[in-house]
C-alpha positions as CSV (number, residue, x, y, z in Angstrom):
1,X,-25.3,-71.0,31.4
2,X,-24.3,-69.1,28.2
3,X,-24.7,-72.3,26.2
4,X,-27.8,-73.5,28.0
5,X,-29.6,-70.4,29.3
6,X,-32.8,-72.3,30.1
7,X,-31.1,-75.0,32.2
8,X,-32.8,-74.6,35.6
9,X,-30.3,-76.8,37.4
10,X,-27.4,-74.5,36.6
11,X,-29.1,-71.5,38.2
12,X,-30.2,-73.5,41.2
13,X,-26.6,-74.5,41.8
14,X,-25.0,-71.1,41.2
15,X,-27.3,-68.9,43.3
16,X,-26.6,-70.7,46.6
17,X,-22.9,-70.4,45.9
18,X,-23.3,-66.6,45.6
19,X,-25.3,-66.6,48.8
20,X,-22.7,-68.5,50.7
21,X,-20.1,-65.9,49.7
22,X,-22.4,-63.1,50.8
23,X,-23.1,-61.9,47.3
24,X,-26.9,-61.5,47.7
25,X,-27.1,-58.8,45.0
26,X,-25.4,-61.1,42.5
27,X,-27.7,-64.0,43.4
28,X,-30.8,-61.8,43.0
29,X,-29.6,-60.5,39.7
30,X,-28.8,-64.0,38.5
31,X,-32.2,-65.3,39.5
32,X,-34.0,-62.4,37.9
33,X,-32.3,-63.3,34.6
34,X,-33.1,-67.0,35.3
35,X,-36.8,-66.1,35.6
36,X,-36.8,-64.6,32.2
37,X,-34.8,-67.4,30.6
38,X,-36.9,-70.2,32.2
39,X,-40.3,-68.6,31.7
40,X,-40.9,-68.2,35.4
41,X,-39.9,-71.7,36.5
42,X,-41.5,-72.2,40.0
43,X,-38.2,-73.4,41.7
44,X,-36.4,-70.3,40.4
45,X,-39.3,-68.0,41.4
46,X,-39.3,-69.3,44.9
47,X,-35.5,-69.0,45.3
48,X,-35.7,-65.5,43.9
49,X,-38.5,-64.6,46.3
50,X,-36.4,-65.9,49.3
51,X,-33.3,-64.0,48.2
52,X,-35.4,-60.8,47.7
53,X,-36.8,-61.2,51.2
54,X,-33.4,-61.8,52.7
55,X,-31.9,-58.7,51.0
56,X,-34.8,-56.6,52.2
57,X,-34.4,-57.9,55.7
58,X,-30.8,-56.8,55.7
59,X,-31.7,-53.4,54.4
60,X,-34.3,-53.1,57.3
61,X,-31.6,-54.1,59.8
62,X,-29.3,-51.4,58.4
63,X,-32.1,-48.8,58.5
64,X,-33.0,-49.8,62.1
65,X,-29.3,-49.3,63.1
66,X,-29.2,-46.0,61.4
67,X,-32.4,-45.0,63.2
68,X,-31.0,-45.9,66.6
69,X,-27.9,-43.8,65.9
70,X,-29.5,-40.9,64.0
71,X,-33.2,-40.4,65.1
72,X,-34.1,-38.0,62.3
73,X,-37.4,-37.8,60.3
74,X,-35.5,-39.0,57.3
75,X,-34.2,-42.1,59.1
76,X,-37.7,-42.9,60.5
77,X,-39.3,-42.5,57.0
78,X,-36.7,-44.7,55.4
79,X,-37.2,-47.4,58.0
80,X,-41.0,-47.1,57.7
81,X,-40.9,-47.3,53.9
82,X,-38.7,-50.4,53.9
83,X,-41.0,-52.1,56.5
84,X,-44.0,-51.3,54.3
85,X,-42.3,-52.6,51.2
86,X,-41.3,-55.8,53.0
87,X,-44.9,-56.3,54.2
88,X,-46.3,-55.8,50.7
89,X,-43.7,-58.0,49.0
90,X,-44.1,-60.9,51.5
91,X,-47.9,-60.8,51.2
92,X,-47.6,-60.9,47.4
93,X,-45.1,-63.7,47.5
94,X,-47.1,-65.9,49.9
95,X,-50.3,-65.3,48.1
96,X,-48.7,-66.6,44.9
97,X,-47.1,-69.5,46.8
98,X,-50.4,-70.4,48.3
99,X,-52.0,-70.3,44.9
100,X,-49.3,-72.5,43.4
101,X,-49.5,-75.0,46.3
102,X,-53.1,-74.9,47.6
103,X,-52.7,-78.1,49.7
104,X,-49.7,-76.7,51.7
105,X,-51.1,-75.5,55.0
106,X,-47.7,-74.1,56.1
107,X,-47.9,-71.6,53.3
108,X,-51.4,-70.6,54.3
109,X,-50.2,-70.1,57.9
110,X,-47.3,-68.0,56.7
111,X,-49.6,-65.9,54.6
112,X,-52.0,-65.5,57.5
113,X,-49.1,-64.4,59.8
114,X,-48.1,-61.8,57.3
115,X,-51.6,-60.5,56.7
116,X,-52.0,-60.1,60.4
117,X,-48.8,-58.3,60.8
């Protein structure tokens, strides 16, 4: 990747390897760099969005566990903030995906589900 920083295939191969090893942060960081190097390549963008949603889902799970153990206002606020952030990000991601692929009804349904939520 140092020699060919705009080679999309290299990023698409390495990011799943990071994910398999549980290195979500590294995968997201790599894909953020890949977005810059590849001028927002759609396959990279979609993988970055998926990883970002996965990482946020894990943070929400941790916040929910914390809330179950420690029912403080701070824990409730943290959980609520993360859920709101997730909702906004997912809506943004699926709006953009639906714009990129207007014929894909699955994306439209996913967007509708998130808007309803």
